[in-house]
N, C-alpha and C positions, 0 to 999 in steps of 0.2 A: 533266586538260585540260578546261576548260569546254566545254559543247556549243556555246554561241553565241560563237564566237571573233570572228567578223566581225560587228560590230553593225549597221552601216548604210552605205549609199553614196548620196550625193546627186548629181544630174546636174551635170557640169562646165559652166562657162559661158565658155569661151574661154581661150586661153593666158594673156592678161593679166588675165582676169577672175577671178571666184571659182572656186576649185578644189573638187572634191568633198571634203566632210568625211568622212574615212574613220576611223571609230572602231575601235580595237583593244583587246580585253580578253584578257589572257594570264594564265595561272597556271602558272609554270614554276619549278622549284627544282633544276636540275641542278647538280652540282658544277662550280665554276669558271665558272659562267655567272651574270651579273647578272640576277636574276629581274625580270620586269615583272609585278608582282602585281596581281590584281584585288581590289578591296575594295568593300565596300558604300558607303563614303563617297565622295562625288565627289572626283576628283583633277584637278589642273591638267593641261591638255594640254601635251605636250612637242612643239613644232613642229620641223620640220627645221632651221630656223635656230638654235633653242635647242640642239639636239643637236650641231650643228657647233660652236657656241660652247663647249659642255661639253668636246668633244674637243680643240679647238684650245688652250683655256686650261688643259687638264688634262694627264694623263699621256701622251696620244697624241703630243704634240710635245715631251715632256720630253727625250728623247735629242737631238733636233735643237737644243733650247735649250742643252743642255750643250755640244754641239759648237760652237755659235756663241759661247758664253761662252769656250771655250778659244781660239777664233780672236781674240776681243777681247783676251785676255791676251797672246797672241802679238804682236798689234798694239801694245799698250802697251809690251811689252818691247822691241820693235824701235824704237819711238819713243824710249824711254829710252836705248837703245844709241846712237842717232843724235844725242843731244844735243850731244856734243862735236864731232863732225864736221859736223853740220848739213847733211848731203847731201840735196839735193832729190830725187835719184834714189832714194836709200834710203827716203825717206819715201813716194815714189810706189809703190815696190815693196811696202811694208808695207800701204799703203792698198788696193792692188789685191788683195792676198791676202785682206784683210778683206772687200772687195767680193765676192769669189768665195764666201766663207763665207756672206755674207748672201744671195747668189743660191741657194746650196744649201739654206739654211733656207726660202726662199720656195718652192722646189720641194717640200720636205717638207710645207710648209703646204698647198699645193694637193693633194698626195697624200692628206693626211688628210681634206680636204674631200670629195674624190672618193670616198674609202672610206666616209665617213659617209653620203653620198648613196646609194651603192649598197646599204649595209647597212640603212639606214632604209627605203628603198623595198622592199628584199628582205623585211623583216618584214611590211610591208603586203601584199605579193604572196603571201607564204606564208600569212598569215592568211586572205586571200581564197581561197587554194587549199584551206584546211581547210573553209571554208564550202561551196565547190563540192563537195568530197568528201562532206561530210555530207548534202547534198541528193541527191547521186547514190546514196548508200547507202540513203537513205529510198526513193528511186524503185525501186531494185533489190529492196528488201525488200517493198515494196508489190506489185511485179510477181511476186515469188516467192509471196506469199500468194494472189494471184489464180490463179497457175498451179497451186498445190496444190488450191485449191477446184475448178478445172476438172478436175484429174486425178481427184479423188474422185468427181466427177460423170461420169466417163468421157468427158470432152470434150477431154482432152489426153493425148498419148502420153508414155511414159517419157523419150524423148529430149528433147522440149521441156521437160519438167519438170527434167531434169538441166541443161539450158542455163540455166534460170532460177536454179537453185541455184548454178551456177558464176558467174553474173553477180553474185549477191548476195555470194558469197565474195570475188570480185575487188573489188567496191566496198568491202567491209570492209577488205581489204588496202590499197587505195588510200587510204582514210581514215587508216589507221595510218601509212602512209608520208608523207602530208601533214602529220600532226602531228609526225613526226620532222623533216621539212623546216622546220616552223615553229620547233621548238626549235633547230635548227641556225642558222636565220636570226637568232634572238635572240642566240645566242652570237656570231655574226659582228658584230652591232651592238655588243655589249659590247666585243669586241676593237677595233672601229673607234673606239669612245669611249675606248680606252685602259684598259679595266677599272677605272673609277673606284671608289675605296673606298666612296664614298657616292653614291647615285643617287636622285633624287626618285622616289617611287612613281608608276608610270605605268599608267594604265588605258587611255590613248588616245594614239595617234600620229596626227598630223594634218599633211597637206600644207600648204604655205604658202597663205595666203589669196590671194596674187597671185604667180603665177610670173613670174620676171624675163623681160624682153623680149629678143629677139634684137637685137644691135646693128644699127643701120641703116647698114651699110657695104657697099660692093661689095668685090670681092676686092682691087683695087688700093689702095683706101683702107685696108683692113684690113692689107695688107702695109706700107704707109707708116706706119701707126700702130704696128705691131709693131716695125719697125726703129727708130723714134724713141724708143720706150719700153722696149725690151728691156734689162734689166740685164745679160744675158749678152753682148749686142753691145757694150755700154759696156765691159764687162770685156775683151772681145777687142780693142777699139780701144786701150784702155790697155795691154794686153799687147804689142801691136805697137809702140806708142810706147816702152815700156820697153826692148824688145829693140833698137830702133834706137838709143836713147840709150846702152845698154850697148855696142853696137858702136862708136859714136863715142868713147866713153870709152876703149875698148881701143885704138882707133887713136891717140888723143891720147897715151896712155901708151906707145905703141910696143910693144904686146904681141907675143909670139912669133907667127910665122905660123900655127901650129896653133890658138892661142887666137883669133886673128882669124877663121880659117876656121870655128871653132866658133860664134863670135858671128854670123857671116854666115848660117850654117845656122839659128841660132836665130831670126833675123829672118825668113828665108824660111818656116820652120815656123810662126811666129806669123801671118804673112800668109796662108798656106794655110789654117790653122785658122779664121781670121776669115772668109775667103771661103766655106769649107765651112759654117760656122755660119750665115752670111747666107743662103746658098742653101737650107739645111735649114729655116731659119725661114720664108722666103718660101713654100716648098712646103708646109710644115706648116700655115701660116696659111690658105692657099687651101683645103686639104683640110678643115681644121677648120671653116671658115666654111660650106663646102658641106654637110658632115655635120650641122652644127647646123641649117641651113636645112631639110634633109631631115627631121631629127628633129622640127622644128616642124610641118612639114606632116603627118607621121605622127601627131603628137599631135592635130592638128585632126581627122584621120580617125577616130582612136580616140574622141574626144569625140562625134563624130557617130554612131558605132556604139553608144555608151552610150545616147545619147538615143533612138535607134531601138529598141533592145532594151527600154528602160524603157517606151516607148510600147506596144510589143507586149505586154509583161507586164501593163500596165494593161488593155489590151483583153481579154486572156485572163481576167483576174480579173473583169472586168465580165461576160464571157460565162459564167463559172462561176456568178456570182450569178443570172444569167438561166436557169441550168440547161442551158447549151449546152456547157460544158466540165467536165471532171473535175478533181479535186484533183491527179491525176497530171499533167495537162496544165499546170496552174499551176506545179507544181514544175519541170517541164521548161523553162518560160519563165523561172523564177527562175534556173535553172542558166545559161541563155543570157545573162541579164542580168549575172550575176556573171562569166561568162567574158569578156564585153565589158569589164567593169571591170578584169579581169586584164590584158587587152591595153592598157587605158588606163594602168594603173599602170606597165606595162613601157614605154610611150611616155613617160610623165613621167620615169622613171628615165633613159632614153636622152637625152631632151632636156636635162635638168639636167646630166648627165655631159658631154655635148658642149658645153654652154654654159660650164661651168667650165673645160674644156680650152681653149676659145677665149679666155676671159678670161686664162688663163695665158699663152698665146702673144702676146696683145696687150699684155702688160705691165700688166694691170689687176688689180683686186682680184677675189677669187672670186665675190663677190656673195652669199655666204652666210656668216654668222658674222662675226667680227672681221677687221680688216685685217691684213696681214702685219706692219706696224709694231706694232700692238697685240699680236699673237701673240708677237713677239720680246720685248716687255717694255720696261721703261724703259732708256733709253740705247741703243736698238736702232739708231738712225740717227744720222748726223752724222759718225762717224769716217771713213767711206769716201766721203763725199758722198752724193748722193741715191740711194736704193735704188729709187725709182719704185715 
């Protein structure tokens, strides 16, 4: 593990402005983990958007694509079986089944995006944690050296010296645990990416230059948008229509009373499921919008804290140059600055995660990586109508 894992942090400049460039250099080679290796040659930055693109177009969504391909085959088989009868209802049933499969794929798409966001930011946070632990170990070792000098001069008792030794050992243990956490975070990122067979050499992970904005919607507008664009609600509407047509068909064919009763119950069940889905969507949208707005405000506070700690660090460095502060005080200020960055990275992760979830509920694209249609591949849309 290289000593300088977290290379640098620049001050953020607003949610929609330029975000801090957070350089990450790793040297890991654990079995089953895609290593993010540091080399002397400069390497291309892998942004969060690029990482999402790699996961969505790669193995992370392969199972979902296979399942969708199976649903398409079922649809084509049903359409072929319906050629002789030409039943509009049978065609509608087949299209509705394919629409549900497309909805399930979209859910998998958003799950992959959220997983990559969490894992990508998790690596940055773990790398920052290693840097904090390294500084805290240096501080503890410096304090131990000073305590030993005082003890030799008879200025410090054995109890205070033992406290300093214990603090140094604890700092060493914290650093070891931070490095393990970093290795785990890299493994989680590899898993979120679908364990790609080939991965570009990465010396740096970087946040987006511009974080996506929060949609300018109030809760009622958000609910209206979600209801009009939700592919799940479209599926439920069609399921109710199919159940009613099947009931009318059974009535026209003078089906036995028990069959008619079963069809009536199917209609009632479809209507209740649609109602429940609508209420769930309305509630979820309102909560998601409120959480995203809260996360945006928390991100602004975290940015302000980073700026404050950086200003304080610069002041302490200037005081050191003037002979007013020690190197120990500078390291303490550096720790405080990095801890502020840790809170900032946590805030970015929460904001992006909440925003992706809001986009999912609104029936929109994730805002990171390719669209759902692009993730599905050629021939993804059209068979069941608009997938929105």
